[in-house]
Every structure is written in C-alpha cells, then in structure tokens.
C-alpha positions in Angstrom: 404.7 72.9 54.7 402.4 73.3 51.8 403.9 75.1 48.8 401.0 77.5 48.7 402.1 78.9 52.1 405.2 80.2 50.4 403.1 82.8 48.5 402.5 85.5 51.2 406.1 86.2 52.1 407.1 86.0 48.5 404.5 88.4 47.4 406.3 91.1 49.4 409.5 90.3 47.7 407.9 90.2 44.3 406.2 93.7 44.7 409.5 95.2 45.7 411.0 94.5 42.4 411.1 96.7 39.3 410.1 100.3 38.8 409.1 103.1 41.4 406.0 102.2 43.3 402.7 103.6 42.4 400.2 105.0 45.0 398.6 101.5 45.5 401.9 99.9 46.2 402.3 98.2 42.8 405.4 98.8 40.6 404.6 101.1 37.7 405.1 98.8 34.8 403.4 101.0 32.2 400.6 99.9 29.9 399.7 96.2 30.2 400.7 95.9 26.5 404.2 97.0 27.2 404.9 94.8 30.3 408.2 93.2 30.0 409.7 91.3 32.9 413.4 92.2 32.9 416.1 89.3 33.3 417.1 90.9 36.5 413.5 91.1 38.0 413.0 87.5 36.7 416.1 86.4 38.5 415.0 88.2 41.8 411.7 86.5 41.7 413.3 83.0 41.2 415.8 83.7 43.9 413.1 84.6 46.3 411.1 81.5 45.7 414.2 79.3 45.8 415.2 80.7 49.1 411.8 80.0 50.5 411.9 76.4 49.2 415.4 75.8 50.6 414.6 77.1 53.9 410.9 76.0 54.5 409.9 73.3 52.1 410.2 69.8 53.7 410.7 68.0 50.4 413.7 70.0 49.5 416.4 67.5 49.3 419.7 68.9 51.0 422.0 66.3 49.6 425.3 67.7 48.2 426.0 64.5 46.3 422.7 64.5 44.5 422.5 68.2 43.8 426.0 68.3 42.9 425.5 65.6 40.2 422.3 67.4 39.0 424.2 70.7 38.6 427.0 69.1 36.7 424.6 67.5 34.3 422.7 70.8 34.0 425.6 73.0 33.4 427.0 70.6 30.9 423.9 71.2 28.9 423.9 75.0 29.6 427.5 75.3 28.4 426.1 74.3 24.9 423.1 76.7 24.9 425.1 80.0 24.2 423.7 81.6 27.4 426.9 81.8 29.4 425.6 85.0 31.1 422.5 83.2 32.4 422.9 81.9 35.9 421.3 78.5 36.6 420.6 76.5 39.7 419.4 72.9 39.7 417.7 71.4 42.8 415.9 68.4 43.9 412.6 67.7 45.7 411.9 64.5 47.4 408.7 63.5 45.4 408.0 60.1 43.9 406.0 61.7 41.0 407.5 62.2 37.5 408.1 66.0 37.3 410.5 68.8 36.7 409.9 72.5 36.3 411.5 75.8 35.4 411.2 78.8 37.7 411.9 82.4 36.8 415.5 83.3 36.6 417.1 79.9 35.8 416.1 77.9 38.8 415.1 74.3 37.8 413.7 71.8 40.1 413.6 68.0 39.6 411.6 65.5 41.5 413.4 62.3 42.8 410.8 60.2 41.0 411.9 61.6 37.6 415.5 60.6 38.3 414.7 57.1 39.5 412.2 56.5 36.6 414.9 57.6 34.0 416.2 54.4 32.3 419.2 56.2 31.0 421.2 59.3 31.9 420.3 60.7 28.4 416.6 60.4 29.3 417.0 62.4 32.4 419.2 64.9 30.4 416.5 65.3 27.9 414.0 66.7 30.5 416.5 69.0 31.9 417.5 70.3 28.4 413.8 70.9 27.8 413.5 72.9 30.9 416.7 74.9 30.2 415.2 75.7 26.9 412.1 77.3 28.6 414.4 79.4 30.6 416.8 80.5 27.8 413.7 81.3 25.7 412.2 83.3 28.6 408.9 81.4 28.2 407.7 82.2 31.8 408.7 85.9 31.5 406.7 86.0 28.2 403.7 84.3 29.8 403.8 86.8 32.7 404.4 89.7 30.3 400.8 89.2 29.0 399.3 89.9 32.2 398.1 93.3 33.4 399.3 95.2 36.4 396.5 94.2 38.5 397.6 90.6 38.2 401.1 91.1 39.6 400.3 88.9 42.7 398.9 86.4 40.2 402.1 86.2 38.4 403.9 85.2 41.6 401.1 82.7 42.2 401.8 81.3 38.7 405.6 81.0 39.4 404.9 79.1 42.7 402.2 77.0 41.0 404.5 76.0 38.2 407.1 75.0 40.8 404.6 72.9 42.7 403.9 69.3 42.0 400.8 69.7 39.9 399.5 66.3 41.1 397.3 67.7 43.9 394.2 69.7 42.8 394.0 71.1 46.4 397.4 72.7 45.9 396.3 74.3 42.6 393.0 75.7 44.2 395.0 77.1 47.2 397.6 78.8 44.9 394.8 80.3 42.8 392.9 81.7 45.8 396.2 83.1 47.4 397.1 84.7 44.2 393.6 86.0 43.5 393.8 84.5 39.9 390.6 82.7 39.0 392.0 81.8 35.7 395.5 80.6 36.9 394.9 76.8 36.1 394.5 77.6 32.3 397.8 79.7 32.5 399.8 76.9 33.9 400.3 75.1 30.8 403.0 76.2 28.4 401.6 77.0 24.9 402.1 74.6 22.1 404.5 76.9 20.4 406.6 77.1 23.6 406.7 73.4 23.9 407.7 72.9 20.4 410.4 75.5 20.8 411.6 73.7 24.0 411.7 70.3 22.2 413.7 71.7 19.2 416.3 73.5 21.3 416.4 70.7 23.8 417.4 68.1 21.1 420.1 70.5 20.0 421.4 70.8 23.6 421.4 67.0 24.0 423.2 66.5 20.8 425.8 69.2 21.4 426.4 67.9 24.9 427.1 64.4 23.9 423.9 62.6 25.0 421.6 60.3 22.9 419.0 62.3 21.5 416.9 59.3 20.8 416.2 58.8 24.5 414.4 62.1 24.4 411.7 60.7 22.2 411.7 57.4 24.1 411.1 59.1 27.3 408.4 61.4 26.2 406.7 58.5 24.5 406.6 56.5 27.7 405.3 59.6 29.5 402.6 59.8 27.0 401.6 56.1 27.2 401.5 56.5 31.0 399.2 59.5 30.8 396.9 57.4 28.6 396.8 54.5 30.9 396.1 56.7 34.0 394.2 59.5 32.6 393.1 60.8 36.1 396.5 60.4 37.6 398.8 61.5 34.8 402.3 62.5 35.6 402.6 66.0 36.9 404.9 66.8 34.0 402.2 66.3 31.5 399.9 68.8 33.4 402.2 71.8 32.8 403.8 70.5 29.6 401.0 69.3 27.3 402.2 66.4 25.4 400.4 65.8 22.1 400.8 63.2 19.3 401.9 66.0 17.1 404.7 66.9 19.4 405.9 63.3 19.6 405.8 62.9 15.9 407.7 66.2 15.3 410.2 65.1 17.9 410.6 61.8 16.0 411.1 63.3 12.7 413.8 65.7 14.2 415.7 62.8 15.8 415.3 60.5 12.8 417.3 63.1 10.7 420.3 62.9 13.1 423.0 60.1 13.1 422.8 57.3 15.6 425.0 57.5 18.6 424.9 55.2 21.6 425.9 56.9 24.9 426.9 55.0 28.0 425.5 56.2 31.4 428.1 57.7 33.7 428.8 56.0 36.9 427.6 59.2 38.8 424.2 58.9 37.3 423.9 55.2 38.1 425.1 55.8 41.8 422.7 58.7 42.4 419.7 56.9 41.0 420.6 53.8 43.1 421.0 56.1 46.2 417.6 57.6 45.8 416.0 54.3 45.2 417.5 52.9 48.4 416.0 55.9 50.2 412.5 55.3 49.0 409.8 53.9 51.2 410.3 51.2 53.8 413.9 50.6 54.8 413.3 46.7 54.9 411.7 46.7 51.5 414.6 48.7 50.0 416.9 46.0 51.5 414.9 43.2 49.9 414.7 45.1 46.5 418.5 45.5 46.2 419.2 42.0 47.6 417.0 40.6 44.9 418.7 42.7 42.2 422.1 41.5 43.3 421.0 37.9 43.6 419.2 37.6 40.4 421.6 39.9 38.5 418.8 42.2 37.2 420.7 45.4 37.1 421.9 47.8 34.5 425.2 48.4 36.5 426.6 45.8 39.0 428.6 48.4 41.0 425.6 50.7 41.3 423.5 47.6 42.5 426.0 46.9 45.2 426.2 50.6 46.2 422.4 50.8 46.3 422.4 47.5 48.5 425.0 49.1 50.9 422.9 52.3 51.1 419.7 50.3 52.0 421.6 48.3 54.6 422.9 51.4 56.1 419.2 52.5 56.6 418.7 49.3 58.8 422.1 50.0 60.5 423.6 46.6 59.2 427.1 48.2 59.0 429.1 45.0 58.2 426.8 44.1 55.4 426.9 47.6 53.9 430.8 47.5 54.0 430.6 44.1 52.4 428.6 45.6 49.5 430.8 48.7 49.1 433.9 46.5 49.0 432.4 44.4 46.2 431.6 47.7 44.2 435.2 48.6 44.6 436.4 45.2 43.3 434.4 45.9 40.3 436.6 48.9 39.6 434.0 51.4 40.7 435.8 54.7 41.4 433.6 57.7 42.5 433.6 60.2 45.5 430.2 58.8 46.5 431.6 55.5 47.3 434.4 57.1 49.4 432.1 59.3 51.4 429.8 56.1 52.0 432.8 54.2 53.2 433.8 57.0 55.5 430.3 57.3 56.9 430.2 53.7 57.8 433.5 53.9 59.6 432.2 56.9 61.5 428.9 55.2 62.4 431.0 52.4 64.0 433.1 54.9 66.1 436.2 54.6 63.9 436.7 58.3 63.4 440.4 57.9 62.5 439.5 55.4 59.8 436.9 57.8 58.4 439.4 60.5 58.2 442.0 58.5 56.3 439.2 57.7 53.7 438.2 61.4 53.6 441.7 62.8 53.4 442.5 60.5 50.5 439.3 61.3 48.8 440.0 65.1 49.3 443.3 64.7 47.4 441.7 62.8 44.7 438.6 64.9 44.4 439.5 68.4 45.5 436.4 70.1 44.1 433.8 67.5 45.3 431.7 69.5 47.8 430.3 66.4 49.6 433.8 65.3 50.3 434.9 68.6 51.8 431.8 68.8 54.0 432.3 65.2 55.3 436.1 65.9 55.9 435.4 69.0 58.0 432.5 67.6 59.9 434.5 64.5 60.8 437.5 66.5 61.8 435.2 68.4 64.2 433.8 65.2 65.6 437.2 63.9 66.2 438.2 67.0 68.1 440.7 68.1 65.4 439.5 71.7 65.7 442.6 73.4 64.2 442.6 71.2 61.1 438.8 71.7 60.6 439.1 75.4 61.0 442.0 75.6 58.6 440.2 73.8 55.8 436.9 75.4 56.2 438.4 78.9 56.4 440.4 78.4 53.3 437.3 76.8 51.7 435.0 79.8 52.2 437.4 82.2 50.5 436.8 80.1 47.3 433.3 79.2 47.6 432.1 82.5 49.1 428.4 81.7 48.8 428.5 78.2 50.3 426.2 78.4 53.3 426.9 74.8 54.5 430.6 75.4 54.9 430.1 78.7 56.5 428.0 76.9 59.0 430.7 74.4 59.6 433.1 77.3 60.2 430.8 78.6 62.7 430.7 75.2 64.4 434.4 75.2 64.6 434.6 78.6 66.1 431.9 77.7 68.6 433.8 74.5 69.7 436.9 76.7 70.2 435.0 79.2 72.3 435.6 82.0 69.7 432.2 83.7 69.9 432.7 86.8 68.0 434.0 84.8 65.0 431.2 82.2 65.4 428.6 84.8 65.1 430.4 86.5 62.2 430.4 83.1 60.3 426.7 82.5 61.1 425.9 86.0 59.9 427.2 84.8 56.4 424.9 81.8 56.5 422.0 84.1 57.0 423.2 86.5 54.2 423.4 83.7 51.8 419.9 82.5 52.7 418.6 86.0 52.2 417.8 86.6 55.9 419.4 90.1 56.5 417.7 90.8 59.7 419.0 87.7 61.3 422.6 88.3 59.8 422.4 91.7 61.4 421.4 90.3 64.7 424.4 87.9 64.6 426.8 90.8 63.9 425.5 92.6 66.7 426.0 89.6 69.0 429.5 89.4 67.6 430.1 93.1 68.7 428.9 92.3 72.2 431.2 89.1 72.4 434.3 91.2 72.9 436.6 88.2 72.4 437.8 89.2 69.0 440.9 91.2 68.3 441.1 94.7 66.7 441.0 93.2 63.3 437.9 91.0 64.1 436.1 94.0 65.5 436.9 96.2 62.4 435.7 93.5 60.0 432.5 92.9 62.1 431.7 96.7 62.2 432.3 97.2 58.5 430.2 94.1 57.5 427.4 95.4 59.9 427.5 98.7 58.3 427.3 97.1 54.9 424.3 94.9 55.7 422.5 97.8 57.3 422.9 99.8 54.1 421.7 96.8 52.2 418.7 96.5 54.4 417.7 100.1 54.1 417.9 99.9 50.4 415.6 96.8 50.2 413.2 98.6 52.3 413.1 101.7 49.9 412.6 99.4 47.1 409.7 97.8 48.7 
C-alpha cells in the first residue's frame, strides 16, 4: 500500500478536529495569522495517521521485541526532556533507507535501515533525541500554523509526507496532488532555525540520558558524507532535515565543550540490530553473512553475532544450527528476554511445546513486564491446549495493559477455542476500539448480544459497553 493512499481516509478525521464547522465543512480556525494547532488537535491528527499506518501500511513492523526496545530507548530520552505530560509512541517501518521522522502529537517512526546502520546505541539515540526535540518544540505544529484555512488538507498531506520515506519522488508528487498543495515539497524541510534548535536540545537529552554525545556529531557527519557521495540518492533523512556544514560545525562546537564519556552499548540494542540484519534480504545470504562474522570474529559483540546467526538459520529452518548458536550466546553470559523467546520458538517449531512452555514460564518470572514474553507464553499455551491457563494470564494482563490490542486478540482467541462466543466478540470489540474502528467494535458487541451464551453479568457488561460506544460514535459524527 502506498503511503499516499492513507490521505483520503485521514482527511475526514483531520477535518473533524478543532472548532465548530463552517458552512464549507472546514473548521473555523479564525484568521490565518491566528491559526494555532492545539496539542490536543495535533495528537488527534497523529493518532489518526498512526492508526492507518498500523492497520494498512505493509512496511509497519509489528514486532514487540523491536518496538519494545525502541520505546524503552525513546522514553529514556523523553524522561529527560521535561515533557512528562506529552505522550510519545515510537514505531518501526521495515525500510532499508536511513530515515526517521516525527509526526504530529509525539508519534516518531524509525526505519530499520537507520537502526542497522547505527554503529553504536548512542548514534541511534542521537537521531531519536533530535526527533523528540522537534516534537517538544512543536515544530510541525508551528509549520502548519503558518498555513491558511484553505490549506487544511495540505496540512494533513504535509504530515503524511513527512512520515513517508522521502526517497521516492513519485510518492512526494502523489502526496502533493492528493493534498492539493503545489508548494508542499518546499514545506517538507524543517527550517534551519528548527534544525539548530533540535540539535541543541537533542545534545542535552543525550547527555542527561547517559549516552555519548560525540556519537551525534559522528553520525551526522557520516550522513553528510554519504549525501555528498550520492547526491542524487541521498538518505531520506537529509531531505527532510537539511544538513549544512554550519550545523555540523555548530554541533561539533557544542560537543567539544562537554566532558568526554565513553558509553557501552546495551545488549538489547546489539540483539535488536542483529535480529534486523538477519531478516534483511535473501535468507541464504543472511546465513552466510553471520557465518563469516562468527568465523572471522569481525563483530562488535560476540553474543549478538551468535544470536544473529541463530536468527538467520531460523529463516532457513536449520533448527539444530540455530539452537547451537543460541547455546553459544548463553555460554558467553548473554542474558536477555530476546534470547529466551528465540529459544522457546525453536522448541515450538520442532513440536516441543512443553519445552517451549518451560522456557517461557521461566522467562515470564524473570521478565514480568516484557510484552513479547507474555505474548509468546499465552500463544504457546493456546497451541498446547492449556486454555484455562492461557485465559487466566490474558484476562489478568488486559486489566493492567488496557490498550494492548494484541493481548485482547489473544484473549478473544482463548474464548473462541473454549466456545464462549459472547466473550470472544466482547474481546474482539476491544481490539477494534483500540485500533480506532468504532463501527467494527459495535458490530462485534451486537454479535455478542446475539450469542446468548453469556451469563447475566456478561450481558450487562456487553450492553453497557455497546451504549458507550454508540454515544462515542454519535459524538464523533457530530464533530465531523
């Protein structure tokens, strides 16, 4: 799915935000000089775009281990920004290009290519810190605020285009046509003032968060050199974030004034990077790549190299080889939930569900807040026919992680396998609510009413939730 195809459904959502509607259907935002996109409206725009990406964009990477790591890194930086009230969501797109982008309302996307190209965790953190600073300073909102009422759809197109990988001119052209914004391309670049501000604040976030600030200058210099070598195919990041010699020099001067501090990479970063590299391109080539790394000992982390080798071998279904490499990573004192979930998956692929469950139960005790472990445990319990155990864990989990669509889906699966249709549809309704699909959620609740296999309390909860969602739907219709 092309990213430009997200614009039509999002336009309706965007036009539904803000003040009372004018006669032509556009919100009355006052004089163009007084336009100010509120934080709430900005968040709603970003939420609408992110929901469409998560539901319909094929490159969206639905990997709880990768996204979990990225969100931990991102929130570590956010915690030092002084923006505790600002919600952030970090997500990954499977794309080999070097790019990252901030969308309205604190949604920050990162390409897998950027993660695999980062030579240190501090390099990756430097780009994320830069994007966080664009959000906390509301640079997108300030760019949008300069537009007139007649360009509201262009603003949405701008948000989508900033999100898009700006490596394909055809995508940019499509976004401009769909948004009816002939001057969109010139608006995509952050101003030099915005970039300098994000650089300055990004360096502060890195330092306060305990990362090596020198890696920010190193990474941006590498991007600049890459852009010079391949002028017609520069990294997408440079197209939306103009990188000048002046910026590099200013960054270097600020960094030189700080004390030197060497920061080791976390094992999680090394494992995530190895996992993504193992998933790139042809499976046989990935196996060869990691085999050579291990044989020639050309790695930054030996445990991560063996883990990546195991992940590549898994792609070609060499289960014994993958287990051998994971065992080697363990012998090197590598302790991480990603290693445990990989080991459990290998057991499961070979039909040893009990072995997988032993590993996952132990991992769940050791890493109780690791979402990927929880998902794997419940899913494996269901596969093993341990329905009561799976239901107990999933039902307790969703009371803590209320907006976790994946766990609500596993809960619905448990109910379906147990033949409890009313509860199945009730759980599926929550999945749709979380994904912003109110109509589908209402339909599921209506199916739950018709199932008639729930008790009095089930029916009361279903009826109450249905009334609530219908009121919410009516309110959204009035807003639009």
